[in-house]
C-alpha positions in Angstrom: 0.2 -0.2 0.0 1.6 3.2 -1.6 0.2 6.9 -1.5 1.9 9.1 -3.9 1.5 12.6 -5.7 1.3 12.7 -9.8 -0.3 14.9 -12.2 -3.2 14.7 -13.4 -3.6 15.2 -17.8 -5.7 18.4 -17.1 -1.9 19.3 -15.2 -4.2 19.2 -11.4 -1.7 17.7 -8.8 -4.3 14.4 -7.1 -3.4 12.3 -4.4 -3.4 8.7 -5.0 -3.4 5.8 -2.7 -2.7 2.3 -4.5 -3.5 -1.3 -2.7 -2.4 -4.0 -4.4 -1.5 -7.8 -3.5 1.0 -10.2 -5.8 -0.9 -14.0 -7.1 1.8 -16.6 -6.6 1.4 -19.4 -8.4 3.4 -22.8 -7.2 5.8 -20.5 -5.4 6.2 -17.6 -8.5 5.0 -13.5 -8.8 2.9 -14.1 -11.7 0.9 -10.8 -11.5 0.4 -7.6 -9.2 -3.6 -7.0 -9.2 -5.1 -3.7 -6.2 -7.2 -1.0 -6.9 -6.1 2.9 -7.1 -7.7 5.6 -5.3 -7.3 9.2 -5.5 -7.3 10.8 -2.0 -7.0 14.5 -3.3 -9.6 15.6 -1.2 -9.1 13.7 1.9 -5.4 15.0 1.9 -6.6 18.3 1.5 -8.7 17.7 4.8 -5.6 16.5 6.6 -4.2 19.8 5.6 -6.2 21.7 6.4 -7.4 19.6 9.9 -3.5 20.2 10.4 -3.4 24.0 9.6 -6.5 24.6 12.3 -4.4 23.1 14.7 -0.9 25.6 14.0 -3.6 28.3 13.8 -4.6 26.9 17.1 -0.8 26.2 18.9 -0.7 30.1 17.7 -3.5 30.9 19.2 -2.6 29.4 22.8 1.1 30.9 22.2 0.4 34.1 21.9 -2.6 34.3 25.1 -0.1 33.9 27.3 2.2 35.3 25.8 -0.2 38.1 26.4 -1.3 37.0 29.9 2.3 37.0 31.3 3.1 39.8 29.8 0.3 41.8 31.5 0.9 39.8 35.2 5.0 41.5 35.7 3.4 44.9 34.7 1.0 44.3 37.5 3.5 42.8 39.6 6.4 45.2 38.7 7.6 48.6 38.5 10.3 47.5 37.0 9.8 48.6 33.3 13.4 47.7 31.4 13.3 44.2 32.9 9.6 44.2 31.1 11.3 45.7 27.7 13.4 43.4 27.4 11.5 40.5 28.2 8.7 41.6 26.0 11.3 41.8 22.8 13.0 38.5 24.1 9.4 36.6 23.8 8.2 37.8 20.7 11.3 37.7 18.8 10.8 33.7 19.9 7.2 34.0 18.9 8.2 35.4 16.0 10.5 33.3 14.5 12.1 37.2 13.1 15.3 37.5 13.5 15.3 41.1 15.1 13.1 42.7 17.7 13.0 46.2 18.9 11.9 49.3 20.9 12.9 52.4 19.6 11.6 55.7 21.8 11.1 59.4 20.2 13.5 62.3 21.0 11.0 65.5 20.7 12.9 66.9 17.7 11.4 62.7 16.5 14.8 61.3 16.7 15.0 58.6 18.6 17.6 55.3 20.0 16.3 52.0 20.4 16.8 51.3 24.2 16.2 47.3 24.2 16.3 44.2 21.3 16.5 40.9 20.5 18.5 39.7 18.1 19.1 36.0 16.2 22.7 37.5 16.4 24.7 40.1 17.7 25.8 41.2 14.4 22.6 42.3 13.4 22.6 44.7 17.1 21.6 47.8 17.3 20.8 48.7 20.4 21.4 52.0 22.0 21.5 53.3 18.5 20.3 56.6 17.9 18.4 56.9 14.5 17.0 60.3 12.9 14.4 59.2 9.6 14.2 62.9 7.6 11.1 61.1 5.9 9.2 60.7 9.1 8.5 63.0 10.8 6.5 64.7 7.4 4.9 61.3 6.4 4.8 58.7 9.8 3.8 60.9 12.3 0.5 61.6 12.4 -0.5 58.0 11.0 1.7 56.6 13.9 -0.8 58.5 16.4 -3.6 57.6 14.8 -2.5 54.2 16.0 -1.0 52.7 12.8 0.3 50.0 12.2 2.9 49.2 8.9 4.0 45.9 7.8 6.1 45.7 5.3 6.2 42.2 2.7 9.9 43.3 1.3 11.3 47.1 1.5 12.3 47.0 -1.9 9.0 46.1 -3.7 7.1 48.3 -1.3 5.1 51.7 -1.9 7.9 54.2 1.0 10.0 56.6 0.2 13.9 56.4 -1.1 15.0 58.6 1.9 13.2 55.6 3.9 14.6 52.7 2.1 17.4 53.5 2.7 18.0 53.9 6.3 16.3 50.3 6.2 19.0 49.3 4.6 22.0 50.7 6.8 19.7 48.5 9.3 19.8 45.3 7.2 16.0 45.0 7.0 14.5 43.6 4.4 10.9 43.4 6.4 8.9 45.0 8.9 6.3 45.7 11.0 6.1 48.1 13.0 3.0 49.3 15.5 3.3 52.4 17.5 3.3 52.7 21.6 1.0 55.4 22.9 0.7 57.3 25.9 -2.7 59.0 25.9 -2.5 61.2 22.4 1.4 60.7 22.7 3.2 59.2 20.8 6.0 57.1 22.4 7.3 54.8 20.4 7.7 52.3 18.4 7.3 48.2 18.7 9.3 46.8 15.8 9.3 43.2 14.5 12.0 43.1 11.5 13.1 39.8 8.6 16.9 40.6 8.0 17.7 37.8 5.5 14.6 37.4 3.1 11.5 38.7 2.6 8.0 38.2 4.5 4.3 38.1 4.3 3.5 38.9 8.3 0.1 37.1 9.0 -2.7 38.9 10.4 -2.7 37.3 14.0 1.5 38.3 14.2 0.0 41.8 13.8 -2.7 41.2 16.3 -0.2 40.4 19.1 2.3 43.0 18.1 -0.6 45.7 19.2 -1.1 43.6 22.4 1.2 44.1 23.6 2.2 47.5 22.2 -0.8 48.4 24.3 0.7 46.6 27.7 4.0 48.1 26.6 1.9 51.8 27.3 0.5 50.3 30.5 4.2 49.5 31.9 5.6 53.1 31.0 2.4 55.2 32.4 2.8 52.7 36.4 7.0 53.6 35.8 
């Protein structure tokens, strides 16, 4: 009994199952008989079931992270510890190359105050950054709670000066969520993919948005 894929005459890829047995006469195998069954629908249902299981597990992990973060905020006024733990757990959960929290100065420059990176070579901790495109293009949008997900900076509809800045820090794809204190834009919670483009999923965007809210609470308490 075997299962395999085959390209049908109309170009479709179908899954087949062969169930066969050997006919033996006088100790010699003389023929093979059996059936061939199209199991494409069964395989599609199995794939969908596995995807549902993966999605459920991701949801459980996300809720656990949010719950743990909220609990840390209630129990601690140590902002540095809260922020460092948040970026570490976010990067691991998203399997991103780098996760940072960027804090703004009054002139809309800023500094990377905490980070978690997959390799030390990608570290940009304590880096002061000023993006001339930011103040004219993105400030008001982020103040309104805008979330920005860029799959590939080289193909995105963004200003060249912004592309140049991101490339300087080896960013190929990013997910950016504002950290707000009331109506004040305090900073950004950012996930970076550095080695290749990445299509950010809705549950990943939702996770960062909810954590940015928790971070805002922690900042207010401290």
